[in-house]
C-alpha positions as CSV (number, residue, x, y, z in Angstrom):
1,M,70.2,195.7,362.3
2,K,71.5,196.5,365.4
3,L,68.1,198.9,365.9
4,F,65.7,196.5,364.6
5,K,67.2,193.6,367.2
6,Y,66.5,196.4,369.8
7,I,63.0,197.3,369.1
8,F,62.1,193.1,368.9
9,W,63.8,192.5,371.8
10,L,62.1,195.4,373.0
11,A,58.6,194.6,372.0
12,G,59.1,191.0,373.4
13,A,59.9,192.1,376.6
14,V,56.9,194.2,376.8
15,L,54.8,191.1,375.7
16,I,56.4,189.4,378.6
17,L,55.4,191.8,381.1
18,S,52.3,192.6,380.1
19,G,51.8,188.4,380.4
20,C,53.5,188.2,383.3
21,K,50.8,191.0,384.7
22,K,47.8,189.2,383.8
23,E,48.9,185.7,385.3
24,L,49.9,187.6,388.4
25,E,46.2,189.0,388.3
26,R,44.7,185.5,387.5
27,I,46.7,183.9,390.4
28,N,45.7,186.3,392.8
29,R,42.2,187.1,392.1
30,N,40.0,185.8,395.4
31,P,37.6,183.1,394.1
32,N,35.2,183.7,396.9
33,E,35.0,187.7,396.3
34,A,32.7,189.3,393.3
35,Q,34.9,190.7,390.8
36,T,32.2,193.3,390.2
37,A,29.8,195.0,392.8
38,Q,26.4,194.1,393.5
39,P,24.3,196.9,393.7
40,D,22.4,196.0,396.6
41,Y,25.4,195.6,398.6
42,L,26.8,199.0,397.2
43,L,24.2,200.7,398.2
44,S,23.6,199.5,401.6
45,N,27.1,199.9,402.5
46,G,27.6,203.3,400.5
47,I,24.5,204.5,402.9
48,K,25.7,203.3,406.0
49,A,29.3,204.2,406.0
50,N,28.8,207.8,404.8
51,I,25.7,208.4,407.4
52,D,28.3,207.3,409.6
53,T,30.5,209.9,408.8
54,Y,28.3,212.2,409.0
55,W,26.4,211.7,412.4
56,G,29.8,210.7,414.0
57,N,33.0,211.8,416.2
58,D,34.8,214.0,413.2
59,A,32.2,215.6,411.2
60,A,30.0,215.6,414.4
61,M,31.4,215.0,417.9
62,E,34.7,217.1,417.4
63,T,33.7,219.8,414.9
64,S,30.4,221.0,413.6
65,L,28.1,219.9,417.2
66,L,30.9,222.0,419.3
67,Y,31.0,225.2,416.9
68,V,27.3,225.7,416.8
69,Q,27.0,225.0,420.2
70,Y,24.7,221.6,420.6
71,W,27.3,220.2,422.7
72,S,30.6,221.1,424.6
73,K,33.2,218.9,426.0
74,I,34.6,218.5,429.8
75,Q,38.2,216.9,428.6
76,Y,40.4,216.9,425.8
77,T,38.6,220.1,425.4
78,D,40.8,221.9,422.5
79,P,38.4,220.3,419.6
80,D,35.7,222.7,421.4
81,K,38.5,225.6,421.7
82,Y,38.7,225.2,417.9
83,I,41.4,223.9,417.8
84,P,40.3,220.7,415.6
85,A,42.9,217.5,414.8
86,A,44.7,216.9,411.9
87,T,43.3,213.6,411.7
88,S,39.5,214.6,412.1
89,I,40.0,217.1,409.1
90,Q,41.3,214.4,406.9
91,T,38.8,211.9,407.7
92,I,36.0,213.5,406.9
93,W,37.3,214.4,403.7
94,S,38.8,210.6,403.3
95,N,35.5,209.1,404.1
96,F,33.2,211.2,402.0
97,Y,35.2,211.4,398.8
98,A,36.2,207.5,398.7
99,Q,33.7,206.1,400.5
100,G,30.5,208.6,399.3
101,V,31.7,210.1,396.0
102,Q,33.5,206.8,394.5
103,D,31.0,204.3,395.6
104,F,27.9,206.1,394.7
105,T,29.5,206.9,391.1
106,T,30.2,203.5,390.8
107,L,26.5,202.8,391.6
108,A,25.0,205.2,389.1
109,Q,27.3,203.4,386.8
110,L,26.0,200.1,387.6
111,G,22.5,201.5,387.4
112,D,23.3,202.0,383.4
113,S,24.8,198.5,383.0
114,L,22.2,196.6,384.8
115,H,19.5,199.2,383.1
116,N,17.9,199.9,386.2
117,P,17.2,203.8,386.5
118,N,16.5,203.8,389.9
119,Y,19.6,202.7,391.3
120,K,21.8,205.3,389.5
121,A,18.8,207.8,391.2
122,V,19.3,206.9,394.2
123,A,22.9,207.3,393.9
124,L,23.2,210.4,392.3
125,I,21.0,211.5,395.1
126,M,23.1,210.3,398.2
127,R,25.9,211.5,396.0
128,S,24.6,215.2,395.8
129,W,23.6,215.1,399.3
130,I,27.3,214.4,400.3
131,F,28.6,217.0,398.0
132,Q,26.5,219.3,400.0
133,V,27.8,218.4,403.0
134,L,31.1,219.1,401.7
135,T,30.9,221.9,400.2
136,D,29.3,223.4,403.4
137,F,32.1,222.2,405.4
138,Y,34.9,223.5,403.2
139,G,34.1,225.6,400.5
140,D,35.3,225.1,397.2
141,V,36.3,221.3,396.6
142,P,36.5,219.0,393.8
143,Y,33.6,218.0,392.3
144,S,33.2,217.8,388.2
145,E,36.3,216.1,388.1
146,T,35.8,213.6,391.0
147,A,35.9,209.8,390.8
148,N,37.8,209.7,387.8
149,I,41.5,209.7,388.6
150,E,42.5,207.9,385.8
151,V,41.8,211.0,384.0
152,Y,42.1,213.6,387.0
153,P,44.6,212.4,389.1
154,T,44.7,216.0,390.7
155,P,41.0,217.1,390.6
156,K,40.3,220.4,390.5
157,Y,38.5,222.8,393.1
158,D,35.0,223.8,391.8
159,E,33.6,227.8,393.1
160,Q,31.3,226.8,395.8
161,K,28.3,228.9,393.6
162,D,29.0,225.9,390.8
163,I,28.8,223.3,392.6
164,Y,25.5,224.3,394.3
165,I,24.0,224.9,390.9
166,G,25.4,221.8,389.4
167,L,23.5,219.8,392.2
168,L,20.5,221.4,391.7
169,A,20.6,219.8,388.3
170,E,21.6,216.5,389.3
171,L,19.0,216.3,391.9
172,K,16.3,217.1,389.1
173,T,18.2,214.6,386.7
174,A,17.5,211.9,389.9
175,V,13.6,212.8,390.5
176,G,12.7,212.2,386.6
177,L,14.8,209.4,386.3
178,I,13.2,207.4,389.4
179,S,9.8,205.3,388.2
180,T,7.9,204.5,391.3
181,T,6.4,201.1,389.3
182,D,8.7,199.2,388.2
183,N,12.8,198.3,388.8
184,P,12.7,197.9,392.4
185,I,15.9,198.6,394.0
186,A,17.6,196.4,396.7
187,G,19.7,197.3,399.9
188,D,18.1,200.0,400.9
189,I,18.5,200.9,404.2
190,L,17.1,204.5,404.7
191,Y,13.7,204.2,403.0
192,N,13.2,200.2,402.9
193,G,13.0,201.0,398.7
194,D,10.3,203.6,398.7
195,L,10.9,205.6,395.7
196,T,8.3,207.6,396.4
197,K,10.0,208.5,399.7
198,W,13.7,209.0,397.7
199,K,11.9,211.6,395.5
200,K,10.5,213.5,398.4
201,F,13.8,213.2,399.8
202,A,16.0,215.0,395.9
203,N,13.0,217.5,395.8
204,S,13.2,218.4,399.5
205,L,17.0,218.5,399.3
206,R,16.9,221.1,396.4
207,L,14.9,223.5,398.4
208,R,17.3,223.4,400.9
209,I,20.3,224.0,398.0
210,A,18.2,227.0,396.7
211,L,17.6,228.0,400.0
212,R,20.9,228.4,401.0
213,I,22.0,230.0,397.8
214,S,19.3,232.5,397.6
215,D,21.0,235.6,399.5
216,R,23.4,235.2,396.1
217,E,21.5,234.0,393.5
218,F,18.1,234.9,394.4
219,E,16.8,234.1,390.9
220,T,18.1,231.0,390.4
221,A,16.5,229.9,394.0
222,K,13.1,231.2,393.0
223,A,13.2,229.2,389.8
224,V,13.3,226.3,392.0
225,F,10.5,227.2,394.4
226,D,8.4,228.1,391.5
227,E,9.0,224.4,390.2
228,I,8.1,222.3,393.4
229,G,8.1,224.3,396.0
230,A,4.1,224.2,396.6
231,D,3.7,220.4,395.1
232,N,3.5,218.9,398.5
233,T,3.0,215.3,396.7
234,G,6.9,215.4,396.2
235,L,8.3,216.9,399.5
236,I,8.8,215.4,402.7
237,A,5.2,215.9,404.3
238,A,5.2,214.2,407.7
239,N,7.9,213.0,410.3
240,T,7.3,209.6,409.0
241,E,8.8,210.6,405.8
242,N,12.2,212.0,407.1
243,A,15.4,210.9,405.9
244,Q,17.0,209.2,408.5
245,L,18.9,205.8,409.1
246,V,17.7,203.4,412.0
247,Y,20.4,202.0,413.7
248,L,20.6,198.3,415.1
249,A,22.4,196.4,417.8
250,S,25.7,196.4,417.9
251,P,28.3,196.4,415.5
252,N,25.7,198.4,414.0
253,Q,24.8,200.9,416.3
254,N,24.6,204.5,416.5
255,P,27.6,206.5,416.3
256,V,27.0,208.2,419.4
257,A,26.0,205.1,421.2
258,K,29.4,203.3,420.1
259,N,31.4,206.4,420.9
260,R,29.9,206.1,424.8
261,E,31.3,203.0,425.3
262,T,34.4,204.1,425.6
263,R,34.6,207.7,426.6
264,N,32.6,210.4,428.4
265,D,33.9,213.6,427.4
266,Y,30.7,215.3,426.0
267,R,28.1,217.3,427.4
268,I,25.4,219.3,426.5
269,S,26.0,223.1,425.6
270,K,25.3,225.7,428.2
271,S,24.0,227.6,425.0
272,I,21.3,225.5,424.1
273,V,20.6,224.4,427.6
274,D,20.0,228.2,428.4
275,K,17.6,228.7,425.4
276,L,15.2,225.4,425.9
277,K,14.9,226.8,429.8
278,S,14.4,230.6,428.9
279,L,11.5,229.3,426.6
280,N,9.8,226.6,429.0
281,D,10.7,224.1,426.0
282,P,9.3,220.9,426.6
283,R,12.5,219.4,424.6
284,L,14.4,220.5,427.5
285,T,14.5,216.9,429.2
286,I,14.6,215.3,425.9
287,Y,17.8,216.6,424.5
288,A,19.6,216.8,427.7
289,A,20.3,214.3,430.4
290,L,19.9,214.6,434.0
291,P,23.7,214.4,435.7
292,K,23.6,211.3,437.9
293,D,24.9,213.2,441.1
294,T,22.2,216.2,440.9
295,N,18.5,216.1,439.9
296,V,19.2,220.0,437.8
297,I,20.1,219.6,434.1
298,I,23.7,221.5,433.7
299,G,24.8,222.6,430.8
300,V,28.5,223.2,430.2
301,T,29.9,226.4,428.6
302,N,32.2,225.7,425.6
303,G,35.6,226.2,424.9
304,L,37.0,225.8,428.8
305,P,40.1,225.3,429.9
306,T,41.1,221.8,430.5
307,D,41.8,222.6,433.9
308,S,38.6,223.8,434.6
309,A,36.3,221.7,432.4
310,S,38.3,218.2,434.2
311,R,37.2,219.8,437.8
312,L,33.5,219.7,436.6
313,G,33.6,215.9,437.2
314,L,31.8,213.3,435.3
315,N,28.3,212.8,437.3
316,K,27.6,216.9,437.6
317,T,26.9,218.2,434.4
318,S,24.3,216.7,431.9
319,D,25.2,214.2,429.0
320,V,22.4,214.5,425.7
321,G,19.4,212.9,426.1
322,A,18.9,209.0,425.4
323,V,17.1,209.8,422.3
324,F,20.3,210.6,420.8
325,T,22.6,208.3,422.8
326,A,21.0,204.7,422.5
327,T,22.2,202.3,420.2
328,T,19.4,202.2,417.9
329,A,18.9,206.1,418.0
330,P,18.3,207.7,414.3
331,A,20.6,209.7,412.3
332,V,18.7,212.1,410.9
333,L,19.7,213.7,407.4
334,F,16.8,215.8,406.8
335,N,13.5,216.1,409.0
336,Y,10.0,217.4,408.7
337,S,10.4,220.8,410.6
338,E,13.5,221.6,408.3
339,L,11.2,221.4,405.5
340,L,8.4,223.8,407.1
341,F,10.8,226.1,408.0
342,I,12.3,226.5,404.6
343,K,8.8,227.1,403.5
344,A,8.5,229.6,406.1
345,E,11.6,232.3,405.0
346,A,10.9,231.2,401.2
347,A,7.1,232.8,401.8
348,Q,8.5,235.8,403.9
349,R,11.2,236.2,401.3
350,G,8.6,236.1,398.4
351,L,10.1,233.0,396.9
352,L,7.0,231.1,397.6
353,S,3.2,232.0,398.6
354,G,1.9,230.9,401.8
355,D,1.7,232.2,405.2
356,A,5.0,232.7,406.4
357,A,3.9,232.8,410.3
358,D,1.6,229.7,409.9
359,L,4.2,227.4,407.9
360,Y,6.7,228.8,410.8
361,A,4.2,227.7,413.8
362,Q,3.9,224.8,411.4
363,A,7.4,224.2,411.7
364,V,7.5,224.3,415.3
365,T,5.0,222.1,415.9
366,A,6.8,219.6,413.6
367,S,10.0,219.6,415.5
368,L,7.8,219.1,418.9
369,K,5.9,216.4,417.5
370,Q,8.8,214.4,416.3
371,Y,9.5,213.9,419.8
372,G,6.5,213.0,421.3
373,V,5.1,216.3,423.0
374,S,1.5,216.2,423.4
375,D,-0.7,218.7,421.5
376,A,-1.9,220.8,424.7
377,T,1.6,221.4,425.5
378,V,2.6,222.4,422.0
379,A,0.1,224.9,421.8
380,T,0.8,226.6,425.0
381,Y,4.2,227.0,423.9
382,L,3.3,228.7,420.3
383,L,1.4,231.2,422.4
384,Q,4.6,232.4,424.3
385,P,5.7,235.9,423.1
386,A,9.2,234.6,422.7
387,V,7.9,232.0,420.4
388,L,5.6,233.8,418.4
389,Y,6.8,234.6,414.8
390,N,7.9,238.0,414.1
391,A,7.9,239.0,410.2
392,A,10.5,242.4,411.3
393,N,13.1,240.1,412.3
394,Y,12.5,236.5,410.5
395,K,16.0,235.7,410.6
396,Q,15.5,235.6,414.4
397,S,12.1,233.7,415.0
398,I,13.2,231.0,412.2
399,G,17.4,230.9,413.0
400,D,16.5,230.5,416.9
401,Q,14.1,227.9,416.4
402,K,15.8,226.2,413.5
403,W,18.7,225.9,415.6
404,L,16.5,224.0,418.2
405,A,14.7,222.0,416.1
406,L,18.3,220.5,414.3
407,F,19.6,219.8,417.3
408,G,22.0,216.6,416.9
409,D,22.6,217.2,413.3
410,G,25.5,219.3,413.6
411,L,26.5,219.9,410.4
412,E,23.3,221.3,408.9
413,G,22.8,223.2,412.3
414,F,26.2,224.6,411.7
415,A,25.4,225.6,408.0
416,E,22.1,227.4,408.9
417,W,23.5,229.4,411.9
418,R,26.2,230.9,409.2
419,R,23.5,231.7,406.8
420,L,21.2,233.0,409.2
421,D,23.2,234.6,411.7
422,Y,20.5,233.1,414.7
423,P,21.1,232.7,417.3
424,Q,23.4,234.9,418.6
425,L,26.2,232.7,420.4
426,T,29.5,234.1,422.3
427,S,32.8,232.4,421.2
428,A,34.3,229.8,423.2
429,Y,35.5,230.4,426.4
430,A,39.2,229.7,425.7
431,G,38.8,230.2,422.0
432,A,41.7,230.2,420.0
433,L,40.1,232.6,417.5
434,E,40.1,236.1,419.4
435,G,36.9,235.7,420.0
436,K,35.4,234.3,416.8
437,I,33.3,231.2,415.8
438,P,34.6,229.0,412.7
439,L,32.9,229.4,409.9
440,R,33.9,226.6,408.0
441,L,37.1,223.7,408.0
442,T,40.5,224.1,406.6
443,Y,41.5,221.7,404.0
444,P,43.2,218.6,405.2
445,S,46.9,218.6,404.5
446,G,47.1,215.6,402.5
447,E,45.6,217.8,399.9
448,Q,48.4,220.8,400.0
449,A,51.2,217.7,399.5
450,L,48.8,215.6,396.7
451,N,46.8,218.1,394.9
452,G,49.0,221.4,395.8
453,V,47.9,223.2,392.2
454,S,44.3,222.8,392.9
455,Y,44.5,223.6,396.2
456,K,46.5,226.7,396.0
457,A,44.2,228.0,393.1
458,A,41.1,227.4,395.4
459,V,42.9,229.5,398.1
460,V,43.4,232.5,395.9
461,H,39.8,232.0,394.9
462,Q,38.3,231.7,398.0
463,G,40.8,233.5,400.8
464,A,43.2,232.3,403.2
465,D,42.8,228.3,404.6
466,Q,41.5,229.2,407.5
467,L,38.3,228.3,410.0
468,I,37.3,232.1,409.9
469,T,37.0,232.2,406.5
470,R,33.6,233.4,405.5
471,L,32.4,230.7,402.4
472,W,30.4,232.0,399.2
473,F,26.8,231.5,400.5
474,D,27.6,233.3,403.5
475,Q,28.8,236.4,402.6
476,Q,27.1,239.6,404.0
């Protein structure tokens, strides 16, 4: 009898507590707040929040833009000496997973429940782009078990190879879902609801990923190029089709412009200034600003000691040009020039039919035209011996010019520099890595504490959790 009384008492207590919980949820529900996310708001916020992260302080200004020597620093120079702040590493990871992967997974689910496959397609494309950025930066990362914390509270780290191949499949699925004749979408601040351009962005991303894995998985890459590489109607085909977010006035300004409102510690790197000068490159006066105290563009050596950097003063060296620092300057995710460089290399390597030299010239032209350079100046530039395509060392020709064309896009520039090994950069002057340049970002400390088992398994597979550990796609 005592046992039965205890069971009845326990069951009653559970019912009472359950009822209290539901009542508390009802009482604490905000009547002015939607309980189900609206897809247009979720899409707008997801695009802006994640591009802000990609183009912003932690993923770009304090890490990748310095590593690939687009930018340098004259104050607080530790990041330029390869000593990244723990907060930067954590912020990149947290933002991309919480504001990116999770939100776009929700949007994909909404696309199913609302019977609008176009929302699902766009969500899959944006989520795939985020995962590509994450694995490019860190290597093995949680992928297949993400955005489902109730089932996978400690998601495993998938191998980089599997992530890239999974993304190729997801992007293909997204392209197949898109309908350009019905099911319009709202809240699209990237392409203004133009689903044809979304399809082109997805296919172009597939080619980017296919080329990235081609050194390790040539046949897999070849299959992707065989399927879509020659179909120009399905790919980014002009600068007007670039995947880019054009910012507005404050508080929706470009992250670089926002940064400049309170800081003055970034400058253009001497490395890229020297390269532009050596080529008489018309992009020099576009990429770099004239210092206030001189009429000469002067870049700053990466990784100067703090005292040496501070002695340069604030007005004697060049900041990045206004085309990148203006309030409404666009944040570019994929431009036409990159697509042409991809096709040029693919043609050179037998992944795609075509004339590699001609595609290379088109790629350089597209980059110059992106910034309004005249046809006559473009023609003169292309005839220079140092610019002419060299099939015998295509990695140098493409690597140097692709590096210039991707200026401002730190993460993609960093990935392609690692893959092509050009331009041949010199380590930061006072770098902390014994003459080496970072090849990845380390995992955030929060992962070691909260997802320790998966973290340790990733380190065993990939190698030491260090900045100089070479990633799978970058193996020689």
